[in-house]
C-alpha positions as CSV (number, residue, x, y, z in Angstrom):
1,M,15.2,25.1,-8.4
2,K,13.1,22.5,-10.1
3,D,16.2,20.4,-10.9
4,M,17.2,20.6,-7.3
5,H,13.8,19.4,-6.2
6,A,14.0,16.5,-8.6
7,A,17.5,15.5,-7.5
8,T,16.6,15.6,-3.8
9,P,15.1,12.0,-3.6
10,I,18.1,10.7,-5.5
11,L,20.5,12.3,-3.1
12,S,18.5,11.1,-0.2
13,I,18.7,7.5,-1.4
14,I,22.5,7.9,-2.1
15,G,22.8,9.1,1.5
16,L,21.0,6.0,2.8
17,L,23.2,3.8,0.6
18,L,26.3,5.4,2.1
19,L,25.0,4.8,5.6
20,W,24.4,1.1,4.6
21,I,28.0,0.9,3.3
22,L,29.3,2.4,6.6
23,C,27.3,0.0,8.8
24,A,28.4,-3.0,6.7
25,T,32.1,-1.8,7.0
26,L,31.8,-1.4,10.7
27,T,30.1,-4.8,11.1
28,A,32.7,-6.5,8.9
29,D,30.6,-9.6,8.7
30,P,28.8,-10.3,5.4
31,T,26.6,-12.9,7.0
32,V,25.2,-10.1,9.2
33,L,25.1,-7.2,6.8
34,P,26.6,-7.6,3.3
35,Q,27.8,-4.7,1.3
36,P,25.3,-3.5,-1.4
37,W,27.5,-4.5,-4.3
38,S,27.7,-8.1,-3.0
39,L,23.9,-8.5,-3.6
40,I,24.4,-8.0,-7.4
41,P,25.6,-11.6,-8.2
42,P,22.8,-13.4,-6.3
43,A,20.2,-10.9,-7.7
44,A,21.4,-11.5,-11.2
45,R,21.3,-15.2,-10.6
46,E,17.7,-15.1,-9.4
47,I,16.6,-12.9,-12.3
48,G,18.3,-15.1,-14.8
49,S,16.7,-18.3,-13.4
50,G,13.3,-16.6,-13.5
51,E,12.7,-17.1,-9.7
52,L,12.7,-13.4,-8.8
53,P,10.3,-12.2,-11.6
54,F,8.0,-15.1,-10.8
55,H,7.7,-14.5,-7.0
56,L,7.7,-10.7,-7.5
57,G,4.8,-11.0,-9.9
58,A,2.9,-13.3,-7.5
59,T,3.2,-10.7,-4.7
60,L,2.4,-7.8,-7.0
61,L,-0.8,-9.5,-8.2
62,R,-2.0,-10.0,-4.6
63,V,-1.2,-6.4,-3.8
64,I,-3.2,-5.1,-6.8
65,W,-6.2,-7.2,-5.9
66,A,-6.2,-6.3,-2.2
67,F,-5.6,-2.6,-3.0
68,A,-8.4,-2.4,-5.5
69,L,-10.9,-4.2,-3.2
70,A,-9.9,-2.2,-0.1
71,M,-10.0,1.2,-1.9
72,T,-13.4,0.4,-3.6
73,I,-15.1,-0.8,-0.5
74,G,-13.4,1.6,1.9
75,I,-14.3,4.7,-0.2
76,A,-17.9,3.6,-0.5
77,L,-18.2,2.9,3.2
78,G,-16.4,6.0,4.3
79,L,-18.5,8.2,2.1
80,A,-21.7,6.7,3.3
81,M,-20.6,7.0,7.0
82,G,-19.5,10.6,6.5
83,R,-22.7,11.6,4.9
84,S,-25.1,9.8,7.2
85,E,-24.7,10.4,11.0
86,A,-27.2,7.5,11.7
87,L,-25.1,5.0,9.7
88,N,-21.9,6.3,11.3
89,R,-23.3,5.7,14.8
90,W,-24.1,2.1,13.9
91,L,-20.9,1.3,12.1
92,D,-18.3,3.4,14.1
93,P,-17.9,0.6,16.7
94,W,-17.2,-1.9,14.0
95,L,-14.6,0.4,12.5
96,V,-12.9,0.8,15.9
97,I,-12.8,-2.9,16.4
98,F,-11.3,-3.7,13.0
99,L,-8.8,-0.8,13.3
100,N,-7.5,-2.3,16.5
101,L,-7.7,-6.0,15.4
102,P,-4.1,-7.1,14.8
103,A,-3.3,-8.0,11.2
104,L,-1.7,-11.3,12.3
105,V,-4.9,-12.4,14.1
106,L,-7.1,-11.7,11.0
107,I,-4.6,-13.5,8.7
108,V,-4.6,-16.6,10.9
109,L,-8.4,-16.6,11.2
110,C,-8.9,-16.3,7.5
111,Y,-6.5,-19.2,6.9
112,L,-8.3,-21.3,9.5
113,W,-11.8,-20.5,8.3
114,I,-11.2,-20.5,4.5
115,G,-8.0,-22.5,4.0
116,L,-4.5,-21.9,2.8
117,N,-5.6,-20.4,-0.6
118,E,-5.5,-17.2,-2.6
119,T,-9.0,-16.2,-1.4
120,A,-8.1,-16.3,2.2
121,A,-4.8,-14.4,1.5
122,I,-6.4,-11.6,-0.4
123,L,-9.4,-11.3,1.9
124,A,-7.2,-11.1,5.0
125,V,-5.2,-8.2,3.4
126,T,-8.4,-6.4,2.2
127,L,-10.1,-6.6,5.6
128,N,-7.0,-5.2,7.3
129,K,-7.0,-2.2,5.0
130,I,-10.7,-1.3,4.6
131,P,-11.1,0.3,8.1
132,N,-8.1,2.7,7.4
133,V,-9.5,3.8,4.0
134,A,-13.0,4.2,5.4
135,T,-11.7,6.3,8.3
136,V,-9.8,8.7,6.0
137,I,-12.7,9.0,3.5
138,R,-15.2,9.6,6.3
139,E,-13.3,12.6,7.4
140,G,-13.2,13.9,3.8
141,A,-16.9,13.4,3.4
142,R,-17.6,15.4,6.6
143,A,-15.5,18.2,5.1
144,L,-17.5,18.5,1.9
145,D,-18.7,22.0,1.1
146,P,-22.5,22.1,1.6
147,D,-22.7,25.2,-0.7
148,L,-21.4,23.1,-3.7
149,D,-24.0,20.5,-2.9
150,A,-26.7,23.1,-2.9
151,I,-25.6,24.5,-6.2
152,A,-25.7,20.9,-7.7
153,R,-29.2,20.5,-6.5
154,V,-30.3,23.9,-7.9
155,Y,-29.0,22.8,-11.3
156,R,-30.6,19.4,-10.9
157,M,-27.4,17.5,-11.5
158,S,-27.7,13.7,-11.6
159,W,-26.2,11.6,-8.9
160,L,-23.4,10.5,-11.2
161,A,-22.7,14.1,-12.3
162,R,-22.5,15.3,-8.7
163,M,-20.1,12.5,-7.8
164,R,-17.9,13.3,-10.8
165,H,-17.9,17.1,-10.6
166,V,-18.6,17.9,-7.0
167,T,-17.9,15.1,-4.6
168,L,-14.9,13.3,-5.9
169,P,-12.8,16.5,-6.7
170,Q,-13.2,17.5,-3.0
171,L,-12.4,14.0,-1.8
172,A,-9.4,13.6,-4.1
173,P,-6.8,14.7,-1.4
174,F,-8.3,12.2,1.0
175,I,-8.4,9.4,-1.6
176,T,-4.8,10.1,-2.5
177,A,-3.8,9.9,1.2
178,A,-5.6,6.7,1.6
179,A,-4.1,5.3,-1.6
180,R,-0.5,6.2,-0.7
181,S,-0.8,4.8,2.9
182,G,-2.7,1.8,1.5
183,V,0.1,0.8,-0.9
184,A,2.7,1.0,1.8
185,V,0.6,-1.0,4.3
186,I,-0.9,-3.6,2.0
187,W,2.4,-4.8,0.5
188,K,3.8,-5.3,4.0
189,I,0.7,-7.3,5.1
190,V,0.9,-9.3,1.9
191,L,4.4,-10.3,2.8
192,V,3.2,-11.6,6.2
193,V,0.4,-13.5,4.5
194,E,2.9,-15.1,2.2
195,F,5.3,-15.8,5.0
196,L,2.6,-17.7,6.9
197,G,0.7,-19.6,4.3
198,R,1.6,-19.3,0.7
199,S,3.9,-21.3,-1.5
200,N,5.1,-18.4,-3.7
201,G,5.7,-14.7,-3.5
202,V,8.4,-12.5,-1.9
203,G,7.2,-13.2,1.6
204,F,7.5,-17.0,0.9
205,Q,11.1,-16.5,-0.4
206,I,12.0,-14.4,2.6
207,H,10.7,-17.1,4.9
208,L,12.7,-19.7,3.0
209,Y,16.0,-17.8,3.2
210,F,15.3,-16.8,6.8
211,Q,15.3,-20.5,7.7
212,L,18.6,-20.8,5.8
213,F,20.0,-17.7,7.6
214,D,20.8,-16.2,4.3
215,V,20.8,-12.4,4.9
216,A,21.9,-11.5,1.4
217,M,19.0,-13.3,-0.3
218,V,16.5,-11.9,2.2
219,L,17.8,-8.4,1.2
220,V,17.6,-9.2,-2.5
221,Y,13.9,-10.1,-2.4
222,A,13.0,-7.3,0.1
223,L,14.8,-4.6,-2.0
224,S,13.4,-5.9,-5.2
225,F,9.8,-5.2,-4.0
226,I,10.8,-1.9,-2.4
227,A,12.1,-0.8,-5.8
228,V,8.8,-1.7,-7.4
229,M,6.9,0.2,-4.7
230,L,9.1,3.3,-5.1
231,A,8.5,3.2,-8.8
232,V,4.7,3.1,-8.2
233,E,5.0,6.0,-5.8
234,W,7.1,8.2,-8.1
235,L,5.6,7.3,-11.5
236,V,1.9,6.7,-10.6
237,L,0.8,8.1,-7.2
238,Q,2.8,11.4,-7.1
239,P,1.9,12.5,-10.7
240,W,-1.7,11.5,-10.0
241,E,-1.8,13.6,-6.8
242,R,-0.4,16.6,-8.7
243,R,-2.9,16.3,-11.4
244,I,-6.0,16.0,-9.2
245,R,-4.9,18.9,-7.0
246,R,-4.6,21.3,-10.0
247,W,-8.2,22.5,-9.7
248,R,-7.4,24.0,-6.3
249,T,-4.8,26.4,-7.9
250,V,-7.0,27.5,-10.8
């Protein structure tokens, strides 16, 4: 049974690949949708020249910075809003505004105000993700068990000890949900940021090959980063989620 569960994602991807092959066969035009194997030569060429690793690394670095900042600030803000009703009343309108502010508008404003640089790019992505993280964590903070807090106070646990042994274990599922959605959203916004105003990265390369109407190269760069994100999901986020949820089954 466990082997079957492990094989399911692989079989699902194979099914998607077969659907791609079928659509490419029906289209019969490689300039519109090339076959998967036709992407191997250009991908190998980009890897051999160093272009693909360079641009992939630039995008990945922006994703890491934006993700770390958004998660840190969002968790702190969401926890504070969930624990303090007065603070939540003040900041909830801000949260609603930023949740509904289009990412494109915020990206353009950051570029106009700060300039076409790394600071503006990372800040735009971070500001887009903080409201989502804060919203999820706020709901988790509201669901904290008050009895566990009372026990912590009885035993006079320090603030750090309460956070480590009482608060964070209860928030773990909410943090995981925010992290998993955060990775998916952040890298997409990073591509838009690079598309609009950077001189390197996967988004920049997609913009370049879009102008050249080169569908194959657009797919090469898009699929390369999707592969990286799938590796992060399967090798980092899912094992981490299983580990932090073990205490609920003890």
